[in-house]
SEPA-341445 format. One record per atom (N, C-alpha, C): residue in one letter; x, y, z. Coordinates in steps of 0.2 Angstrom, whole numbers, padded with zeros to 4 digits, always signed. Layout:
AXYZ ...
//
This chain:
M+0419+0624+0781 M+0413+0625+0785 M+0409+0631+0782 L+0403+0630+0783 L+0398+0635+0781 L+0396+0638+0788 T+0397+0645+0788 T+0395+0649+0794 T+0388+0652+0793 L+0383+0650+0797 L+0376+0652+0795 L+0375+0660+0798 R+0372+0664+0793 R+0371+0671+0795 R+0364+0672+0796 E+0360+0669+0793 E+0352+0670+0793 E+0349+0663+0792 V+0343+0662+0796 V+0339+0656+0796 V+0332+0658+0797 T+0328+0656+0792 T+0321+0658+0792 T+0316+0652+0790 S+0310+0652+0793 S+0305+0647+0791 S+0299+0650+0790 E+0295+0647+0786 E+0288+0650+0784 E+0283+0644+0784 F+0277+0646+0785 F+0271+0641+0784 F+0266+0643+0779 W+0265+0639+0774 W+0261+0640+0768 W+0255+0635+0768 E+0249+0638+0766 E+0243+0633+0765 E+0241+0634+0758 Y+0242+0628+0755 Y+0240+0628+0747 Y+0234+0623+0746 R+0229+0627+0745 R+0222+0623+0744 R+0221+0622+0736 L+0219+0616+0735 L+0219+0614+0728 L+0212+0615+0725 D+0212+0616+0718 D+0205+0617+0715 D+0201+0611+0716 K+0204+0605+0716 K+0200+0599+0716 K+0204+0593+0719 P+0201+0588+0722 P+0205+0583+0726 P+0209+0579+0720 I+0215+0577+0723 I+0219+0573+0718 I+0221+0567+0722 G+0223+0562+0717 G+0226+0556+0719 G+0221+0551+0723 G+0224+0545+0725 G+0219+0540+0728 G+0217+0542+0734 S+0220+0547+0738 S+0218+0549+0744 S+0213+0555+0744 G+0212+0558+0738 G+0208+0564+0738 G+0210+0570+0741 V+0217+0571+0741 V+0220+0577+0745 V+0217+0583+0742 K+0215+0588+0747 K+0212+0594+0745 K+0216+0600+0747 Q+0221+0599+0752 Q+0225+0604+0754 Q+0232+0602+0756 I+0237+0605+0755 I+0244+0604+0756 I+0247+0609+0760 D+0249+0608+0766 D+0253+0613+0771 D+0260+0612+0769 I+0264+0618+0768 I+0271+0618+0766 I+0275+0621+0771 I+0280+0618+0773 I+0285+0622+0777 I+0291+0624+0773 V+0293+0630+0773 V+0299+0632+0769 V+0304+0635+0773 V+0310+0633+0772 V+0316+0635+0776 V+0321+0638+0771 H+0324+0644+0774 H+0330+0647+0770 H+0336+0647+0775 L+0341+0645+0772 L+0348+0646+0776 L+0353+0650+0772 H+0355+0655+0775 H+0360+0659+0772 H+0367+0659+0776 G+0372+0657+0772 G+0379+0656+0775 G+0385+0659+0771 E+0391+0658+0774 E+0397+0660+0771 E+0402+0655+0771 R+0406+0654+0766 R+0412+0650+0766 R+0417+0654+0762 D+0423+0655+0766 D+0429+0658+0763 D+0427+0665+0761 G+0423+0669+0764 G+0421+0675+0763 G+0416+0676+0757 K+0413+0671+0755 K+0408+0671+0750 K+0401+0669+0753 S+0396+0672+0750 S+0389+0671+0753 S+0385+0666+0749 F+0382+0662+0752 F+0378+0657+0748 F+0371+0656+0752 S+0366+0653+0748 S+0359+0652+0751 S+0357+0645+0749 G+0352+0643+0753 G+0349+0636+0752 G+0342+0636+0754 M+0338+0633+0750 M+0331+0633+0751 M+0328+0626+0752 G+0325+0624+0757 G+0322+0618+0758 G+0314+0618+0760 F+0311+0613+0759 F+0304+0612+0760 F+0302+0606+0763 S+0296+0605+0766 S+0293+0599+0768 S+0285+0601+0767 Y+0281+0596+0769 Y+0274+0597+0768 Y+0270+0591+0772 V+0264+0593+0772 V+0259+0588+0775 V+0253+0588+0770 L+0252+0582+0767 L+0247+0581+0762 L+0240+0580+0766 G+0236+0585+0764 G+0229+0584+0768 G+0228+0589+0773 G+0233+0593+0775 G+0233+0599+0780 G+0235+0596+0787 G+0235+0601+0791 G+0237+0599+0798 G+0244+0600+0800 G+0247+0604+0796 G+0255+0605+0796 G+0257+0610+0801 R+0253+0613+0804 R+0255+0619+0809 R+0260+0616+0814 I+0258+0610+0817 I+0263+0607+0822 I+0270+0606+0819 A+0270+0604+0813 A+0276+0602+0810 A+0280+0609+0809 H+0277+0614+0807 H+0280+0621+0807 H+0283+0623+0814 E+0279+0622+0819 E+0281+0624+0826 E+0288+0620+0827 A+0288+0613+0826 A+0294+0609+0827 A+0300+0612+0823 T+0298+0614+0817 T+0304+0617+0813 T+0307+0623+0816 T+0303+0627+0819 T+0305+0633+0822 T+0310+0631+0828 I+0307+0626+0832 I+0311+0624+0838 I+0318+0621+0836 L+0318+0617+0831 L+0324+0613+0829 L+0329+0618+0826 L+0326+0623+0822 L+0331+0628+0819 L+0334+0632+0825 D+0331+0634+0830 D+0333+0637+0836 D+0338+0633+0840 R+0337+0627+0841 R+0341+0622+0845 R+0348+0620+0841 F+0347+0619+0835 F+0353+0616+0831 F+0356+0620+0825 V+0353+0625+0823 V+0355+0628+0817 V+0357+0635+0817 R+0352+0639+0820 R+0353+0646+0821 R+0360+0648+0824 G+0364+0652+0820 G+0371+0654+0823 G+0376+0649+0823 Q+0375+0643+0820 Q+0380+0638+0820 Q+0384+0637+0813 T+0388+0632+0813 T+0392+0631+0807 T+0390+0624+0804 I+0390+0623+0798 I+0388+0617+0795 I+0394+0614+0792 E+0396+0608+0794 E+0402+0605+0791 E+0400+0600+0785 H+0394+0597+0786 H+0391+0593+0781 H+0384+0592+0783 P+0379+0591+0778 P+0372+0590+0779 P+0371+0584+0783 I+0375+0578+0782 I+0373+0572+0785 I+0375+0573+0792 K+0380+0576+0794 K+0382+0577+0801 K+0376+0581+0805 L+0374+0586+0801 L+0368+0590+0804 L+0362+0586+0805 W+0360+0582+0800 W+0354+0577+0801 W+0355+0573+0807 H+0361+0570+0808 H+0362+0565+0813 H+0361+0569+0820 Q+0364+0575+0820 Q+0363+0579+0826 Q+0356+0580+0828 I+0352+0582+0823 I+0345+0584+0825 I+0341+0577+0826 S+0342+0572+0822 S+0338+0566+0823 S+0339+0563+0829 A+0345+0563+0832 A+0347+0560+0838 A+0342+0563+0844 S+0340+0569+0843 S+0336+0572+0848 S+0329+0569+0848 F+0327+0565+0844 F+0320+0562+0843 F+0319+0556+0847 N+0325+0554+0851 N+0324+0547+0855 N+0319+0547+0860 R+0317+0553+0863 R+0312+0553+0868 R+0305+0556+0865 L+0306+0561+0860 L+0300+0564+0858 L+0297+0560+0852 G+0301+0556+0849 G+0298+0552+0843 G+0299+0556+0837 K+0298+0553+0831 K+0299+0556+0825 K+0293+0561+0823 G+0287+0558+0821 G+0281+0562+0820 G+0282+0568+0817 P+0279+0574+0819 P+0280+0580+0816 P+0288+0582+0815 N+0292+0580+0820 N+0299+0581+0820 N+0302+0579+0814 N+0301+0573+0811 N+0304+0571+0805 N+0302+0575+0799 I+0295+0578+0799 I+0293+0582+0794 I+0297+0589+0794 A+0298+0591+0800 A+0302+0597+0801 A+0309+0596+0798 L+0312+0591+0800 L+0319+0589+0799 L+0320+0589+0791 A+0315+0587+0787 A+0315+0586+0780 A+0316+0593+0777 A+0313+0598+0779 A+0314+0605+0776 A+0321+0607+0778 I+0323+0606+0784 I+0330+0609+0786 I+0335+0605+0782 D+0334+0598+0781 D+0339+0594+0778 D+0340+0596+0770 V+0334+0597+0767 V+0334+0599+0760 V+0338+0606+0759 A+0336+0611+0764 A+0340+0617+0764 A+0347+0617+0765 A+0349+0612+0769 A+0356+0611+0771 A+0360+0608+0765 W+0357+0603+0761 W+0360+0600+0756 W+0360+0605+0750 D+0355+0610+0749 D+0355+0615+0744 D+0361+0620+0745 L+0361+0622+0751 L+0366+0627+0753 L+0373+0624+0752 Y+0374+0618+0754 Y+0381+0614+0753 Y+0383+0613+0746 A+0378+0611+0742 A+0379+0610+0735 A+0381+0617+0731 R+0377+0622+0733 R+0378+0628+0730 R+0385+0631+0732 S+0387+0630+0738 S+0394+0632+0740 S+0399+0629+0737 L+0398+0623+0734 L+0403+0619+0730 L+0402+0620+0723 A+0397+0624+0721 A+0396+0625+0714 A+0394+0619+0710 M+0391+0614+0714 M+0389+0607+0711 M+0382+0606+0710 P+0379+0602+0706 P+0372+0600+0706 P+0372+0596+0712 L+0366+0596+0715 L+0365+0592+0721 L+0367+0585+0721 G+0365+0581+0715 G+0366+0574+0715 G+0374+0573+0715 L+0378+0577+0712 L+0385+0577+0712 L+0388+0578+0720 A+0385+0583+0723 A+0387+0585+0730 A+0385+0579+0735 M+0380+0575+0733 M+0378+0569+0737 M+0382+0563+0736 G+0387+0564+0731 G+0392+0558+0730 G+0390+0554+0724 G+0386+0557+0719 G+0384+0553+0713 G+0387+0556+0707 A+0384+0555+0702 A+0386+0557+0695 A+0380+0561+0692 S+0381+0566+0688 S+0376+0571+0686 S+0374+0569+0678 S+0376+0563+0676 S+0375+0562+0669 S+0370+0556+0668 R+0366+0554+0673 R+0361+0549+0672 R+0354+0551+0671 A+0351+0549+0665 A+0344+0550+0664 A+0340+0545+0668 V+0334+0547+0670 V+0330+0542+0674 V+0323+0542+0671 P+0320+0536+0670 P+0313+0535+0667 P+0308+0538+0672 I+0303+0541+0670 I+0297+0544+0674 I+0291+0541+0672 Y+0286+0539+0677 Y+0280+0536+0675 Y+0274+0541+0677 G+0269+0540+0673 G+0263+0545+0674 G+0258+0543+0679 S+0258+0547+0684 S+0253+0545+0690 S+0248+0551+0691 G+0249+0557+0688 G+0244+0562+0689 G+0238+0561+0684 G+0233+0563+0686 G+0227+0562+0682 G+0223+0556+0684 F+0225+0552+0688 F+0222+0546+0691 F+0219+0548+0698 Y+0213+0546+0699 Y+0211+0547+0706 Y+0206+0542+0708 A+0204+0542+0715 A+0200+0537+0718 A+0193+0538+0715 G+0189+0533+0713 G+0183+0533+0711 G+0182+0535+0703 Q+0188+0535+0700 Q+0188+0537+0693 Q+0184+0531+0688 T+0181+0534+0683 T+0177+0529+0679 T+0183+0526+0674 P+0181+0520+0671 P+0186+0517+0667 P+0188+0521+0661 D+0183+0525+0658 D+0184+0529+0652 D+0189+0535+0654 D+0188+0538+0660 D+0192+0543+0662 D+0199+0541+0664 A+0200+0535+0666 A+0207+0532+0668 A+0210+0531+0661 A+0207+0528+0656 A+0210+0527+0650 A+0212+0533+0646 A+0208+0539+0647 A+0210+0545+0644 A+0216+0548+0648 A+0217+0547+0654 A+0223+0549+0658 A+0229+0545+0656 A+0228+0539+0655 A+0233+0535+0652 A+0236+0537+0645 T+0231+0538+0641 T+0232+0540+0634 T+0236+0547+0634 R+0235+0551+0639 R+0239+0558+0639 R+0246+0556+0641 H+0247+0552+0645 H+0254+0550+0647 H+0258+0547+0642 V+0254+0543+0638 V+0257+0539+0632 V+0259+0544+0627 R+0255+0549+0626 R+0257+0554+0621 R+0262+0558+0623 N+0264+0559+0629 N+0269+0563+0632 N+0276+0559+0632 G+0275+0552+0630 G+0281+0548+0629 G+0283+0544+0635 Y+0278+0544+0640 Y+0279+0540+0646 Y+0279+0532+0644 R+0283+0528+0648 R+0283+0521+0646 R+0280+0517+0652 A+0276+0521+0657 A+0273+0517+0662 A+0267+0522+0665 V+0262+0519+0667 V+0257+0524+0670 V+0254+0520+0677 K+0251+0524+0681 K+0249+0521+0688 K+0242+0523+0689 P+0237+0519+0687 P+0230+0521+0689 P+0229+0519+0696 R+0223+0521+0699 R+0221+0520+0706 R+0216+0515+0707 A+0217+0510+0711 A+0212+0504+0712 A+0208+0506+0718 A+0202+0502+0718 A+0198+0503+0724 A+0197+0497+0729 G+0201+0492+0727 G+0200+0486+0730 G+0193+0483+0730 A+0190+0483+0724 A+0183+0481+0723 A+0182+0478+0716 P+0176+0475+0715 P+0175+0472+0709 P+0176+0476+0703 S+0175+0483+0704 S+0175+0488+0699 S+0182+0489+0696 D+0187+0486+0700 D+0194+0487+0697 D+0195+0483+0691 R+0191+0478+0689 R+0192+0474+0683 R+0191+0478+0677 D+0185+0482+0677 D+0184+0486+0671 D+0189+0492+0670 L+0191+0495+0676 L+0196+0500+0676 L+0203+0498+0673 L+0205+0492+0675 L+0212+0490+0673 L+0211+0487+0666 K+0205+0485+0664 K+0204+0482+0657 K+0204+0488+0652 A+0201+0494+0654 A+0201+0500+0650 A+0208+0503+0649 V+0212+0503+0655 V+0218+0506+0654 V+0223+0502+0650 A+0223+0495+0651 A+0227+0491+0647 A+0226+0491+0640 A+0219+0493+0638 A+0217+0493+0631 A+0221+0498+0627 V+0223+0504+0631 V+0225+0510+0627 V+0233+0510+0628 L+0236+0505+0631 L+0243+0506+0632 L+0247+0502+0626 P+0252+0505+0623 P+0256+0501+0618 P+0260+0496+0622 G+0262+0491+0618 G+0266+0485+0620 G+0272+0487+0624 D+0275+0493+0623 D+0281+0494+0627 D+0280+0498+0633 T+0273+0499+0635 T+0271+0503+0641 T+0269+0499+0647 Q+0272+0500+0652 Q+0270+0496+0658 Q+0264+0499+0662 M+0260+0495+0666 M+0255+0498+0670 M+0257+0496+0678 F+0257+0501+0682 F+0257+0500+0689 F+0250+0501+0692 V+0249+0499+0698 V+0242+0500+0701 V+0243+0502+0708 D+0240+0508+0710 D+0240+0510+0717 D+0234+0509+0721 A+0234+0505+0726 A+0228+0504+0730 A+0227+0508+0736 N+0232+0513+0737 N+0231+0518+0743 N+0229+0515+0749 E+0231+0509+0751 E+0230+0506+0757 E+0222+0504+0758 K+0219+0503+0753 K+0211+0503+0753 K+0209+0495+0755 C+0213+0490+0754 C+0211+0483+0754 C+0212+0480+0761 D+0208+0476+0763 D+0209+0471+0768 D+0213+0465+0765 L+0215+0460+0769 L+0219+0455+0766 L+0215+0451+0760 V+0209+0450+0761 V+0205+0446+0756 V+0205+0450+0750 A+0203+0457+0750 A+0203+0461+0744 A+0210+0461+0741 A+0215+0462+0745 A+0222+0462+0742 A+0224+0456+0738 H+0222+0450+0741 H+0223+0444+0737 H+0220+0444+0730 S+0213+0447+0730 S+0209+0447+0724 S+0212+0452+0719 L+0215+0458+0722 L+0218+0463+0718 L+0224+0460+0714 M+0228+0457+0718 M+0234+0454+0716 M+0233+0449+0710 R+0228+0445+0711 R+0227+0440+0705 R+0224+0444+0699 L+0220+0449+0700 L+0218+0453+0695 L+0223+0457+0691 A+0228+0460+0695 A+0234+0463+0692 A+0238+0458+0688 A+0239+0452+0690 A+0242+0447+0686 A+0239+0446+0679 D+0232+0446+0679 D+0229+0445+0673 D+0230+0451+0668 Y+0232+0457+0670 Y+0234+0462+0665 Y+0241+0464+0665 N+0245+0460+0667 N+0253+0461+0667 N+0255+0467+0671 V+0252+0468+0676 V+0254+0474+0680 V+0261+0473+0683 A+0265+0478+0683 A+0272+0477+0685 A+0273+0477+0693 F+0269+0481+0696 F+0268+0481+0703 F+0262+0484+0706 V+0260+0482+0712 V+0254+0485+0715 V+0256+0488+0721 E+0255+0495+0722 E+0257+0499+0727 E+0252+0499+0733 E+0254+0498+0739 E+0251+0499+0745 E+0244+0495+0745 P+0244+0488+0744 P+0238+0484+0744 P+0235+0484+0751 L+0239+0485+0756 L+0237+0485+0763 L+0239+0491+0767 P+0236+0493+0773 P+0238+0498+0777 P+0245+0497+0779 A+0249+0503+0779 A+0256+0503+0781 A+0258+0499+0787 N+0253+0499+0792 N+0255+0496+0799 N+0253+0489+0799 N+0251+0486+0794 N+0249+0479+0794 N+0255+0474+0791 L+0260+0474+0795 L+0266+0470+0794 L+0264+0463+0793 A+0260+0460+0797 A+0258+0453+0797 A+0254+0452+0791 G+0250+0456+0789 G+0246+0455+0782 G+0251+0455+0776 Y+0256+0460+0776 Y+0261+0460+0771 Y+0265+0453+0771 R+0266+0451+0776 R+0270+0444+0776 R+0266+0439+0773 T+0259+0439+0775 T+0255+0434+0772 T+0254+0435+0764 L+0253+0441+0762 L+0252+0443+0755 L+0258+0441+0751 A+0264+0443+0753 A+0270+0443+0749 A+0272+0435+0748 A+0269+0431+0752 A+0271+0424+0752 A+0268+0421+0745 T+0263+0423+0743 T+0259+0420+0737 T+0258+0425+0732 A+0259+0432+0733 A+0257+0437+0728 A+0260+0435+0721 P+0256+0435+0716 P+0259+0434+0709 P+0262+0440+0706 V+0261+0446+0709 V+0264+0452+0706 V+0268+0456+0712 P+0273+0459+0710 P+0277+0462+0715 P+0274+0468+0719 I+0276+0469+0725 I+0272+0474+0730 I+0277+0480+0730 A+0274+0486+0730 A+0278+0492+0731 A+0275+0495+0737 F+0279+0499+0741 F+0277+0501+0748 F+0282+0506+0750 G+0279+0511+0755 G+0284+0515+0759 G+0282+0522+0760 E+0278+0525+0756 E+0277+0532+0756 E+0274+0535+0763 H+0271+0530+0767 H+0269+0532+0774 H+0273+0530+0779 S+0279+0527+0778 S+0284+0525+0783 S+0289+0531+0785 Q+0290+0531+0791 Q+0295+0536+0794 Q+0302+0534+0795 G+0305+0534+0790 G+0312+0532+0790 G+0314+0525+0788 T+0321+0524+0787 T+0324+0518+0785 T+0322+0512+0789 D+0323+0514+0796 D+0322+0509+0801 D+0315+0506+0800 A+0310+0510+0798 A+0303+0507+0798 A+0302+0503+0791 L+0306+0505+0786 L+0306+0501+0780 L+0310+0495+0780 A+0315+0495+0784 A+0320+0489+0784 A+0317+0482+0784 P+0312+0481+0788 P+0309+0474+0788 P+0306+0472+0782 F+0303+0477+0778 F+0300+0475+0772 F+0305+0474+0766 M+0311+0477+0767 M+0316+0475+0762 M+0320+0469+0764 L+0322+0468+0770 L+0326+0462+0772 L+0322+0456+0772 D+0315+0456+0773 D+0311+0450+0772 D+0308+0449+0766 R+0310+0453+0761 R+0307+0453+0754 R+0300+0454+0754 L+0297+0458+0758 L+0290+0459+0758 L+0288+0464+0752 C+0293+0468+0749 C+0291+0472+0744 C+0297+0472+0739 A+0296+0473+0733 A+0301+0473+0728 A+0303+0481+0726 V+0298+0485+0727 V+0299+0492+0726 V+0298+0496+0732 V+0303+0500+0734 V+0302+0504+0740 V+0301+0512+0738 Q+0296+0515+0741 Q+0294+0522+0739 Q+0295+0527+0745 P+0301+0530+0746 P+0302+0535+0751 P+0298+0541+0749 D+0295+0544+0755 D+0292+0551+0754 D+0297+0556+0758 L+0298+0561+0755 L+0303+0566+0757 L+0301+0568+0764 A+0295+0570+0766 A+0293+0573+0772 A+0293+0567+0777 M+0291+0561+0776 M+0290+0556+0780 M+0297+0553+0782 M+0302+0553+0777 M+0309+0551+0778 M+0313+0556+0782 G+0311+0562+0783 G+0315+0567+0786 G+0320+0570+0782 G+0319+0570+0775 G+0324+0573+0771 G+0327+0568+0766 L+0332+0571+0763 L+0336+0567+0758 L+0342+0563+0761 T+0344+0565+0767 T+0349+0561+0770 T+0347+0554+0772 D+0341+0553+0775 D+0339+0546+0776 D+0337+0542+0770 C+0335+0546+0764 C+0334+0543+0758 C+0340+0540+0755 L+0346+0544+0756 L+0352+0541+0754 L+0354+0534+0757 K+0352+0534+0764 K+0354+0528+0768 K+0349+0522+0765 L+0343+0524+0764 L+0338+0519+0761 L+0341+0516+0755 C+0343+0521+0750 C+0346+0518+0744 C+0352+0513+0745 A+0356+0514+0750 A+0361+0510+0751 A+0359+0503+0753 W+0353+0503+0758 W+0350+0497+0759 W+0347+0493+0753 A+0344+0497+0749 A+0341+0495+0743 A+0346+0491+0738 E+0352+0494+0738 E+0357+0491+0734 E+0359+0485+0736 Q+0359+0484+0743 Q+0361+0478+0746 Q+0356+0472+0746 T+0350+0474+0746 T+0344+0470+0746 T+0341+0469+0739 N+0344+0472+0734 N+0341+0472+0727 N+0334+0474+0727 T+0333+0479+0730 T+0326+0482+0730 T+0326+0488+0726 S+0321+0489+0722 S+0321+0495+0718 S+0318+0501+0722 V+0320+0507+0720 V+0318+0513+0724 V+0314+0518+0719 S+0308+0519+0720 S+0304+0524+0716 S+0301+0529+0721 P+0304+0535+0722 P+0302+0540+0727 P+0295+0542+0726 H+0292+0544+0731 H+0285+0547+0731 H+0285+0554+0728 F+0282+0555+0722 F+0282+0561+0718 F+0288+0565+0719 L+0288+0572+0718 L+0294+0577+0718 L+0300+0574+0713 P+0298+0573+0707 P+0304+0571+0703 P+0309+0576+0702 A+0308+0582+0702 A+0313+0588+0701 A+0318+0588+0707 L+0316+0585+0713 L+0321+0584+0718 L+0324+0578+0718 F+0320+0572+0717 F+0323+0566+0718 F+0327+0564+0712 V+0327+0567+0706 V+0332+0566+0701 V+0339+0566+0704 H+0340+0571+0709 H+0347+0571+0711 H+0348+0565+0715 L+0343+0562+0719 L+0344+0556+0722 L+0346+0550+0717 A+0343+0550+0712 A+0344+0545+0706 A+0351+0546+0704 H+0354+0552+0704 H+0361+0553+0702 H+0366+0550+0707 A+0363+0550+0713 A+0368+0548+0719 A+0367+0540+0720 S+0362+0537+0717 S+0361+0530+0718 S+0358+0526+0712 P+0361+0521+0710 P+0358+0517+0704 P+0352+0513+0707 A+0351+0513+0713 A+0345+0509+0716 A+0338+0513+0713 V+0338+0519+0712 V+0333+0523+0710 V+0331+0521+0703 R+0326+0518+0702 R+0324+0515+0695 R+0319+0519+0691 W+0314+0522+0695 W+0309+0526+0692 W+0307+0532+0696 L+0305+0538+0693 L+0303+0544+0696 L+0295+0544+0695 E+0292+0548+0699 E+0284+0548+0698 E+0282+0555+0696 D+0278+0556+0691 D+0275+0562+0689 D+0268+0562+0692 F+0267+0565+0698 F+0261+0566+0701 F+0261+0573+0704 P+0259+0578+0700 P+0259+0585+0702 P+0255+0586+0709 T+0258+0589+0714 T+0255+0591+0720 T+0257+0598+0721 I+0263+0599+0724 I+0266+0606+0725 I+0270+0608+0719 E+0271+0604+0714 E+0274+0606+0708 E+0272+0612+0704 P+0265+0613+0704 P+0263+0620+0701 P+0266+0626+0704 L+0269+0625+0710 L+0272+0631+0714 L+0279+0632+0712 F+0282+0627+0708 F+0289+0626+0707 F+0291+0629+0700 E+0297+0632+0700 E+0301+0633+0693 E+0307+0628+0694 T+0308+0624+0689 T+0314+0619+0690 T+0318+0619+0684 P+0324+0617+0684 P+0328+0615+0678 P+0327+0608+0675 M+0322+0605+0678 M+0321+0598+0676 M+0317+0598+0669 T+0320+0593+0665 T+0316+0592+0658 T+0315+0585+0657 V+0309+0584+0654 V+0307+0577+0652 V+0307+0576+0645 K+0310+0571+0642 K+0310+0570+0635 K+0309+0562+0634 D+0304+0560+0630 D+0302+0553+0628 D+0302+0549+0635 G+0299+0552+0640 G+0298+0548+0646 G+0304+0547+0651 W+0310+0551+0649 W+0316+0551+0653 W+0317+0558+0656 V+0319+0558+0663 V+0321+0565+0666 V+0328+0566+0664 A+0330+0571+0661 A+0337+0573+0659 A+0341+0575+0665 P+0347+0574+0665 P+0352+0576+0671 P+0351+0584+0672 V+0352+0585+0678 V+0352+0593+0680 V+0359+0595+0682 T+0361+0600+0679 T+0368+0602+0679 T+0369+0608+0683 Q+0364+0612+0685 Q+0366+0618+0689 Q+0367+0617+0696 P+0370+0622+0700 P+0371+0621+0707 P+0365+0620+0711 G+0366+0616+0716 G+0360+0615+0721 G+0355+0611+0718 H+0349+0611+0721 H+0343+0607+0718 H+0340+0610+0712 G+0341+0617+0712 G+0338+0621+0706 G+0331+0623+0706 I+0327+0621+0712 I+0320+0622+0713 I+0319+0629+0715 V+0315+0633+0712 V+0313+0640+0715 V+0306+0640+0715 W+0303+0645+0719 W+0296+0646+0719 W+0293+0650+0713 T+0288+0649+0711 T+0285+0653+0705 T+0284+0660+0708 S+0284+0665+0704 S+0282+0672+0706 S+0275+0672+0709 G+0275+0675+0715 G+0269+0676+0718 G+0266+0671+0723 A+0270+0665+0723 A+0268+0659+0727 A+0268+0661+0734 R+0274+0664+0736 R+0275+0666+0743 R+0269+0670+0746 E+0268+0676+0742 E+0263+0681+0744 E+0256+0678+0744 T+0255+0673+0740 T+0248+0670+0739 T+0247+0665+0745 Y+0252+0661+0747 Y+0250+0655+0751 Y+0253+0656+0758 R+0258+0660+0759 R+0261+0661+0766 R+0256+0663+0771 V+0256+0660+0777 V+0252+0662+0782 V+0256+0666+0787 A+0254+0672+0788 A+0258+0677+0792 A+0258+0675+0799 
//
């Protein structure tokens, strides 16, 4: 068991120089949790984090403080999965919402602490192997309203870095044809194209985008409809000529289960904060293995490479820099593959000065 000696949480506001991605995110609120504990007279520490893309994360930080006081401070940790279940069980009346975002930071810190106490890489501590390389695709550099020439230039940069897949953003409009045509023209024959619609389509536009994607051999179309439009996804999946990817806005495996069981998506994309941490992502991977669904987590490849070590269902990692500029990690990418991580824990540390710059007192 790990006996906790010190527990802290912080709230950071990270404002970006320019909007990024298909949603035009300009600010990311970050919740940081540190756990310090002892096992057999030796001291260990673990760091976890969560976030709210677009700001508004103060309520999630308040939830983090409450959950740490109720379930973590002064306690012992037998296993991160047991702690996750203890905390998540308290959401039966309050709901997930900001609580799940708070739980994610605590869960990542608990896993980091646990793995470090075992002197293991996180993926190995999660029950996997630490020798598996994982392909990564280029998503950064693409954004909403991008011109075809700029999208082609972004794709070319990823190709030069050795990536074997790229993911431009679609608008769900006739202009998508010129954009996909421009990107396809610069991709070598061994490089795939994915397309992210960022929930911008109604059902009519989604059908049109899927047909267009088929014309350019797109491997999957991400979020062609809003996440809450289950009926629309049932209709679309019945005739879609291209596989559907889905999941970054869903809170937990139970919300994603209908899409996997009813074959409404071929690729599921868990988001760390929305899932409430790594523990539910592990559960999701088990479901994915049973339903033959591919897992491609939402950004954070430096963390999710450990999930890939724990589950063969993880087929792709996403290079979409968001909070990564604040990281120092042992992750290395060569020829479009993320190399195994071998140091204890998740290996992520904050860059020098990040805490001083972005922490809100």
